[in-house]
C-alpha positions in Angstrom: -2.4 5.6 -12.1 -6.0 4.3 -12.3 -7.0 2.5 -9.1 -8.4 -1.0 -9.4 -12.0 -1.8 -9.7 -12.9 -3.3 -6.4 -16.3 -4.6 -7.4 -18.4 -6.1 -4.7 -21.5 -7.9 -5.8 -24.4 -6.1 -4.2 -27.0 -8.7 -5.0 -25.3 -12.0 -4.3 -28.7 -13.5 -3.4 -29.4 -13.3 -7.2 -26.2 -13.7 -9.1 -27.9 -13.3 -12.4 -28.0 -9.5 -11.9 -25.2 -7.2 -13.2 -25.6 -4.7 -10.4 -22.5 -3.9 -8.5 -21.4 -1.5 -5.7 -18.2 0.5 -5.8 -17.5 3.1 -3.2 -21.2 2.8 -2.2 -22.5 3.5 -5.7 -24.8 1.3 -7.6 -22.9 0.6 -10.7 -24.8 -0.4 -13.9 -23.3 -2.9 -16.3 -21.9 -0.4 -18.7 -20.4 2.2 -16.4 -17.0 1.9 -17.9 -18.1 4.0 -20.8 -19.9 6.8 -18.9 -18.7 7.7 -15.4 -21.4 10.2 -14.5 -22.2 12.3 -11.5 -23.6 9.4 -9.6 -20.2 7.7 -9.5 -18.2 10.0 -7.2 -16.4 8.3 -4.3 -19.1 8.6 -1.7 -17.3 6.6 0.9 -14.5 9.1 0.9 -16.7 12.2 0.8 -18.9 10.9 3.7 -15.9 9.5 5.7 -17.3 5.9 5.7 -15.2 3.6 7.9 -17.4 0.5 8.0 -20.3 -0.7 5.9 -22.5 -3.7 6.7 -24.7 -5.3 4.1 -27.3 -7.8 5.2 -29.6 -9.7 2.8 -32.9 -11.1 4.0 -35.3 -13.4 2.2 -39.0 -12.5 1.7 -39.7 -14.5 4.9 -37.3 -12.3 6.9 -34.5 -14.9 7.2 -30.9 -13.7 7.0 -29.3 -15.1 3.8 -25.9 -13.5 4.1 -24.0 -10.6 5.5 -20.9 -8.7 4.4 -18.8 -6.2 6.3 -16.6 -3.8 4.4 -13.8 -1.7 6.0 -12.5 1.4 4.2 -9.5 3.7 4.4 -9.8 7.4 4.4 -9.3 7.5 0.7 -12.6 5.6 0.3 -11.0 2.3 -0.8 -12.0 -1.1 0.5 -9.3 -2.6 2.6 -11.2 -5.6 4.1 -14.3 -7.5 3.1 -15.7 -10.2 5.4 -18.4 -12.5 4.1 -20.9 -14.4 6.3 -23.4 -17.1 5.5 -26.0 -18.2 8.0 -24.1 -16.2 10.6 -20.8 -17.9 10.0 -17.7 -16.4 8.6 -16.9 -17.9 5.2 -14.2 -15.7 3.6 -12.1 -12.6 4.3 -10.6 -10.5 1.5 -7.8 -8.1 2.3 -6.9 -5.3 -0.2 -3.5 -3.6 0.0 -2.4 -0.1 -1.1 0.6 2.1 -1.2 0.0 5.4 0.5 -3.7 4.4 0.8 -4.2 5.0 -3.0 -2.1 2.8 -5.3 -3.4 -0.8 -5.3 -0.7 -3.3 -4.7 -2.5 -6.6 -4.2 -5.0 -8.7 -2.2 -5.2 -11.7 0.0 -8.0 -14.2 0.4 -8.5 -16.1 3.7 -10.8 -19.0 4.4 -12.9 -19.4 7.5 -9.9 -20.8 9.4 -7.8 -17.8 8.5 -5.6 -19.7 6.1 -4.4 -17.9 2.9 -6.0 -19.5 -0.2 -5.1 -16.8 -2.7 -2.6 -13.9 -2.9 -1.7 -11.4 -5.5 0.9 -8.6 -5.7 1.5 -5.8 -8.2 4.7 -3.9 -8.8 5.1 -0.5 -10.5 8.0 1.5 -12.0 8.8 5.1 -11.1 6.2 6.4 -13.6 3.4 4.4 -12.0 3.2 1.8 -14.7 2.5 -1.8 -13.8 5.6 -3.9 -14.3 4.7 -7.2 -12.6 1.7 -9.1 -11.4 2.2 -12.2 -9.2 -0.6 -14.5 -8.0 -0.5 -17.6 -5.9 -3.4 -20.0 -5.4 -2.8 -23.0 -3.2 -0.2 -25.0 -5.1 0.0 -22.9 -8.3 1.8 -19.7 -8.9 2.0 -17.4 -11.9 3.7 -14.2 -12.8 3.0 -11.6 -15.5 5.7 -9.1 -16.6 5.0 -6.0 -18.5 7.3 -3.9 -20.8 6.7 -0.5 -22.5 8.0 1.2 -25.6 9.7 4.7 -25.7 6.3 6.4 -25.9 5.2 4.7 -22.7 2.7 2.4 -24.4 2.5 -1.2 -23.1 4.6 -3.2 -25.6 4.4 -6.7 -24.3 3.1 -8.9 -21.4 4.4 -12.4 -20.7 2.7 -14.9 -18.4 5.2 -17.2 -16.6 4.5 -20.5 -14.8 7.3 -22.4 -13.1 9.7 -19.8 -14.5 8.7 -20.6 -18.1 6.9 -18.4 -20.5 3.4 -19.8 -21.0 1.7 -17.0 -23.0 3.1 -13.8 -24.6 1.0 -10.9 -25.8 2.3 -8.2 -28.1 0.4 -4.9 -28.6 0.4 -2.8 -31.8 -0.5 0.9 -31.9 -1.2 3.4 -34.7 0.5 6.8 -35.0 -2.1 8.3 -32.6 -1.2 5.9 -29.8 -4.4 3.9 -30.1 -4.1 0.1 -29.7 -5.1 -1.5 -33.0 -4.0 -5.1 -32.6 -3.0 -7.8 -30.1 -0.9 -10.8 -31.0 -0.9 -13.9 -28.7 1.9 -16.5 -28.8 2.1 -19.8 -27.0 5.0 -21.3 -25.1 6.7 -22.4 -28.4 6.5 -18.7 -29.6 3.9 -19.7 -32.2 1.2 -17.1 -33.1 -2.1 -18.6 -32.1 -4.5 -15.7 -32.0 -4.8 -12.2 -33.4 -7.3 -9.6 -32.3 -7.9 -6.4 -34.2 -9.5 -3.3 -32.5 -11.1 -1.6 -35.4 -14.4 -1.6 -37.3 -13.4 -4.3 -39.7 -15.2 -7.5 -39.0 -13.2 -9.6 -41.4 -10.0 -8.7 -39.7 -6.7 -9.3 -41.4 -5.6 -12.8 -42.6 -1.9 -13.4 -41.8 -1.9 -17.2 -41.2 -4.6 -19.8 -41.9 -4.1 -21.6 -38.6 -4.3 -18.4 -36.5 -7.6 -17.7 -34.8 -8.9 -14.2 -35.5 -11.2 -11.9 -33.7 -12.0 -8.2 -34.0 -13.5 -5.6 -31.6 -15.2 -2.4 -32.7 -16.2 0.4 -30.2 -18.2 3.2 -31.7 -19.8 6.3 -30.2 -22.9 7.9 -31.6 -23.4 11.5 -30.3 -26.2 12.5 -32.6 -29.0 12.0 -30.0 -31.5 14.9 -29.8 -31.6 14.8 -26.0 -27.9 15.4 -25.6 -27.1 11.8 -24.7 -25.1 9.3 -26.7 -24.9 5.6 -27.6 -21.9 3.3 -27.4 -21.8 0.2 -29.7 -19.5 -2.5 -28.6 -19.2 -5.1 -31.3 -17.1 -8.3 -31.2 -16.5 -10.8 -33.9 -15.1 -14.2 -33.3 -13.0 -16.4 -35.5 -16.2 -17.9 -37.1 -17.4 -14.5 -38.2 -20.2 -14.3 -35.6 -21.0 -10.8 -34.3 -21.9 -10.1 -30.7 -23.1 -6.6 -29.8 -23.7 -4.6 -26.6 -25.5 -1.3 -26.8 -25.1 1.3 -24.0 -27.4 4.3 -24.0 -26.5 7.4 -21.9 -28.4 10.6 -21.0 -26.9 14.1 -21.1 -25.4 13.6 -17.6 -23.5 10.5 -18.8 -25.7 8.2 -16.7 -26.4 4.8 -18.2 -30.1 4.7 -19.3 -30.1 1.2 -20.8 -27.9 -1.8 -21.5 -28.7 -4.3 -24.2 -26.7 -7.5 -24.9 -26.9 -9.6 -28.0 -24.6 -12.6 -27.7 -23.1 -14.6 -30.5 -25.8 -17.3 -30.5 -28.7 -14.8 -29.8 -30.5 -17.3 -27.5 -30.3 -15.1 -24.4 -30.7 -11.5 -25.4 -31.0 -9.3 -22.3 -31.8 -5.6 -21.6 -31.6 -3.5 -18.4 -33.2 -0.1 -18.0 -32.2 2.3 -15.2 -33.8 5.2 -13.5 -32.2 8.0 -11.4 -33.1 10.7 -8.9 -32.0 14.4 -9.2 -28.7 13.6 -7.4 -27.8 11.0 -10.0 -28.4 8.0 -7.7 -29.7 4.8 -9.4 -33.2 4.4 -8.0 -34.3 1.4 -10.0 -33.4 -1.2 -12.6 -35.7 -3.3 -14.8 -34.3 -6.4 -16.5 -35.7 -8.1 -19.6 -34.8 -11.4 -21.1 -35.9 -12.3 -24.6 -38.0 -9.1 -24.5 -40.0 -10.3 -21.5 -39.8 -8.9 -17.9 -37.3 -10.8 -15.9 -36.8 -9.1 -12.6 -36.2 -5.6 -11.1 -34.5 -3.7 -8.3 -35.5 -0.7 -6.3 -33.0 1.4 -4.2 -33.5 3.9 -1.3 -30.9 6.4 -0.1 -30.2 8.4 3.0 -29.5 12.2 3.2 -25.9 11.6 2.3 -26.9 9.8 -0.9 -25.8 6.5 0.5 -27.8 3.4 -0.4 -29.6 2.0 2.6 -32.2 -0.4 1.2 -32.2 -2.6 -1.9 -35.3 -4.6 -3.0 -35.1 -7.5 -5.4 -38.5 -7.9 -7.1 -39.7 -10.9 -9.2 -41.4 -10.6 -12.6 -44.7 -11.2 -10.7 -44.0 -8.0 -8.8 -43.3 -9.7 -5.5 -40.4 -8.6 -3.2 -38.2 -11.7 -2.9 -35.3 -10.2 -0.9 -34.3 -7.1 0.9 -30.8 -5.8 1.5 -30.2 -3.4 4.4 -27.1 -1.3 4.6 -25.6 0.3 7.7 -22.6 2.6 8.1 -20.0 3.7 10.6 -17.9 6.8 10.1 -14.4 8.1 10.9 
């Protein structure tokens, strides 16, 4: 069973960035499609018990601090967030046998629970239920599977009534090709096809349609490859994301072309010999936007992160310290 993506924003001082940290790895935007050598679980390998991230402004003033606690499997079990020296939020992550993710709890500065989620699994490790509660609202999603073990249906309940139902259609190779969404009255309201057919398939005039096409081009001379992620909305507009990888499956660049094309962005990454991300340069409308520079210790753990403006000035510095088992 795949563990959850506990993604902690590394650069909260500048939320426009798509840089994340998972198990002490700088994770580029498109890492889903190329888990390379730089994405091993470093917190587990190095026995990290505690990690403190402190972000300072260019004037040396502390902006925020975060403290992560890990179990011996390298998973985050607690995340405390501070602003101006005061505790703001605490996030608790729960596991079965330290590996299987079973839910999380969010606490405010007073220690009161503001959000809670729980996952249930069957004997085969398949998720069967997801329950979440936020203040005065509660929802529950139930999952069922077909004889081949493929997810057949998911139903979202609120106040014990079905709100949304999703049905999944597969081809003979077990690849999902279509998702059908029904409302509380069991009326089909949206169809999404997962194939390289932008026009989709018309089944009802009042049903919104969308298609998704994921293609891989392995014909690069340097041994790398390109992933094209195309999405078409019900109006026929196409949005595209292009991921370029090197021969070691490290993400080299990430380009985003949204539906309206007004905010095209690009991020270019550099690596050291160990596969660590050492820098990222971001562009917006083909113009330099901002950049990041990262430094590591001998255990390949990031210890310094610099946010640099388009003028080349360091605007914030993040320092990372560790404690070990």
